[in-house]
N, C-alpha and C positions, 0 to 999 in steps of 0.2 A: 261526457264524451257524448258528439252527435252522433244519430243513427248511421250515419256514414260509415262512421266506424267502429258502431258496437260490438261488443266481442272479440275485437280485432289484436291483437300484440302491436308493440311498436315498429320492428320489422314489415310486418304484414301492411300498417296503415300505413308506411314510409314508401312500400311499394306499390299499393292500390293509389295513392296521390299521385305518383309519375305515370300511374296507365291513365287514370283521368285527364292529367294534361298531354299526355303524346296524343290522346284520340283529340283534345280541340288541336292540336298541334297538326294532325293527320288533316282535320277538317277544315284546315286552313291553306292546306296545298295549293297552289296556282296562283292564291291572291300576290297582292304587290309585296313585294321584298323591301321594299324602300322605308317603311315604317318601322317605327320604334318596337311596337307590339310584334310584328310579324318578325324582327330580328330576333326578337326573345324565344321563340319558341324555337327557331331555326339552330339558336345556341344550345337550348337545353334540351328540347324533348322530340328534334326532327334527330335522327339517328341513322338515317339510311337503311340496312338491311336489318333483319330479327336478328342478327346476333348480336349487332353491334347495338342496339335498343336493348336488348336484355342484358349488353355489358353495363351499357348505362343505369338501366333501373335499379342493377345491383349494386353500382358503386351509390348512386344517389340513396336507396333505400340502407345500406350501410351508414352514412355519412349522418344519416338523422336519426338513426335507430339510438344511441345513447338521449339525443335528445328528446326524443317521445315519450323515452323510460321515464326521464324526469318531469315532464308535463305530465304524465299520467298518475306520479308520485304526489303531484302538487294537487290535480283535482282539478275539474270543470272549472271554468273562472278563474285560474290561475292568471295573474298580472305576469306579462311577458313584452319584454322590448325588443325588435332584432336591430339592432343596432348597424348602420349601413346596410338596410334592408335590399339595396338594390332593386329588382325592376318585381320585387314581392312576392317570388314563388313561397319562400319558407314563410313568411309572414302569415300566407293564405294557409298553408300546412297547419302552423301552428292554432290559427282560429279555428278550421275545422276541426280539429282534436280539441276545442275546450276551451283553448285560449282566450282571453280578452287582451289583443295583441294592439301594441304601438309601433308601426315601423319608420323611422328615422332614415333619409339618406339625402346628400347633399345634391345630386344629378337631378335638374328636372325632368330631363327626357326621361328616367329609369323612373321617376317615382309618376311620370304618365302613366306610364307602361302596366305600374301597381294599379292606380286607380283603375285602368280599364280589366286588366285582370279579376279586380277585386269585383267589378261589376256583374261580370258573367257569372261569376260563383256567388253571388248574392241572391240571381234569379232563383238558384235552384237551394240553397239554404240563406235564406233570410235572416236565421239565428247568429250568423257571425258576428263575433265583435272586433273590429278592427279598421283602427286609424292610421294613416299617412302621413307625413309631416317631410316637407320638403324644406330641408333645414341643414345647417351645421350642426353635428353634433355638440360641439362644446358650446354654443350661441343660445342651442335650444334649451341644453339642461341648465345652463346658467340663468335662461329666461324662468325656466319652472322648478328653479331649486327647491323652493317650498312645498309645490305640490309632488315632486315626485322623489322627496327623500326618503329613504326606506322603504320603496311601493313596490317594488318588482321583484317576484318570487322565481323568477327565470330572465337572465341577459342573454342570447346568444347572438354571437358575432363571427361570422365566415367572410372569409379574406378581406378583415376590415382592420387587422392590425397592419396588413400590408400597405396601407396607405394613410390611417390616421397619424395627424402628429402634431402635440407630442404623444407619443404612446403611453409613456407613465402616466401623463395628468389624466388622460382618456382613462386608465384604468383605475385612477383615484377615483374620477369623477362616476364611473360605474359602481363603485365597493358603494358610494353616499347613497345612491339611487337603489341598489340591492336590499332586501330584505335582510337580516343575520341569520336566518336558516336558508337564504335563497342561494341561485347557483348561477356562477357567471359558467358559461361554456362557449370555448373558442375552437372553432375550427380554422385551419391554415396550411398551406403547401411545407413541405418540409424540406429546406434549405441543405439538409442532409442527403437527399435522394440527389443521386448523379444527373436524371434527366430534370429534375427540378433547377437543380443549379447550372444546368448547360442554357436552359432555356433563358433563366435570370439575365444571365451573362449577355446573352444572344438582344433579349429587350431593351435592358440597359444601355449596350452599345449603339443601339439604333433611335434610343430618345432625345440623344445630343449630339450637336453638330460637329463637336470638336471636344479634344482630350481635354482642354485647358475649361470648355464650359461643363465637361462632365464634372473636374474635380471641384469646379465653383460651385455646386449645388451637393457637394459631397459631404455626410455627417458622420462622424465615425465609421462603420462599418457600410452606411446605405446611403441613398441618394434623394435628395426631392425635388418634385416635377418643377421642372422650369417655369412653369405658368402657373398662377394663381387662381384658384377660384372664387368665389363669391355665393356670401350668404344670401338666398334670395328676399331673407327679410330686413336685416342689418345694413345688407348691403356692404358688410366686413369681407377683406379679405381672408382666403384660410389656405393655409399651405398645407401640402400633402406630401408623404413619402410616395418615392416611386417605388412599387414592388419590394418593398422592405419584406422579406421571407428571414425568419429567425428560426434558429431549434428549439423543439419542445426545452431542453435545459435553461435556453437562456430566457425564454418567456416564462418558465415555471420560477426561477430566480428572480426575474423582475415581479411577478404576480406576490412571492412571498414577502418580498420589501416594501410592497404598497400594503401588505396586512391582509394578504387573503392568504387561506390553506388549500394547495394544489391537492386535490382527491384522488385524481385518475387521468392518467395520458393513456388515450388507444392510438396505436398507429392503424391506417387504413392503405388499401390500393396500390399493389405492389407490381402487378402485373398491366402492362398498357393495352389499349384498346384492341389494338389490331389481333392481341393473342386471343381473342373470341372467334375468328373465324376458323381457329382450327381445336377449340375444346370447347365444352358447356361450361356455364356458372357451376355447377355442382363439381366439376374439377378445377376452376379459377379458386372456388371457393376454398375447396381442401387443401390447394398447393400454398393459399395465403394462409391458412391455417397453420401450415408447417410453418412457414416464414416467421410468425409472429411467436411463434414456440423456441426460435432460435436468437439468442440473447443479442447477438453483434444484429443479426439482419432484421430483427423485428425494428430498429430504429430507422431501417430505408424506407418506410413506407411514403407513398407521393403526397399523401395528408397526415395530420395528426388532429384529434381531438382533445384538450385539455379542460376538466371541469374542476371548477374551485369552487369555495365557499366563504364565508367571512371565518377568519381565523377563529380556532376554537371552538366550531362548530362540530 
């Protein structure tokens, strides 16, 4: 653990990191919003009113609490993979908290943003151990199979299951890369939540030009992107799922089938952001704690986190 977070607990670490990013974002107010870096800070750390910023800070901290706890358990220097790392903000958090981190993402724009963020943080924290790779996750680990076999202490996947195809093959690949005592931690939107389900249907309906085109790209209960991406190194085509959102029970069943042991599932975020105008974070957390204690309602969280390990651990 570096001095930045020394003596802090997992929830405090995630919250402090959010504050640092929000400070950077605030300093960029008025800059050109056309660039990918500025779009990043708009999306994640410019939340408008102090009430809204407090809400999103709380959501961010709670979402990453389990992840940071596992990193603390593994100790400084733990090998961490941020699969589908996007713009790298989770990768940087993990590196600042003491992890030796690799972030992989197919989007060149997102990796470009991640590298810019990394440079900013390296100025103050040159001890960070972090590398980004602009690759298709399958091609990357097929190419590096020998190096990364049984290598990682923690593999973190947030908003990745909804895009990676085929998902079962991805989970098998990650299991080969995970140490026997390591953790696969997945954070995803919960299809059982009515708000998530409604927004998903709306996005899918506008993603295709016709019902026929939609059905053409349907696989089982989800859809594939109509356009294929390219791996920037191999130039091979990459098929992606289009917002494939699944329930925690479905995901747990596939994890067990592949050979993982599901240790814990946590549901988070029940109340929409707008509620922060009318009540403080403490009240929101109290309400969410009550909802989490009710057997049926606890399954309705907007997000869930699944923690799994190799079977038998």
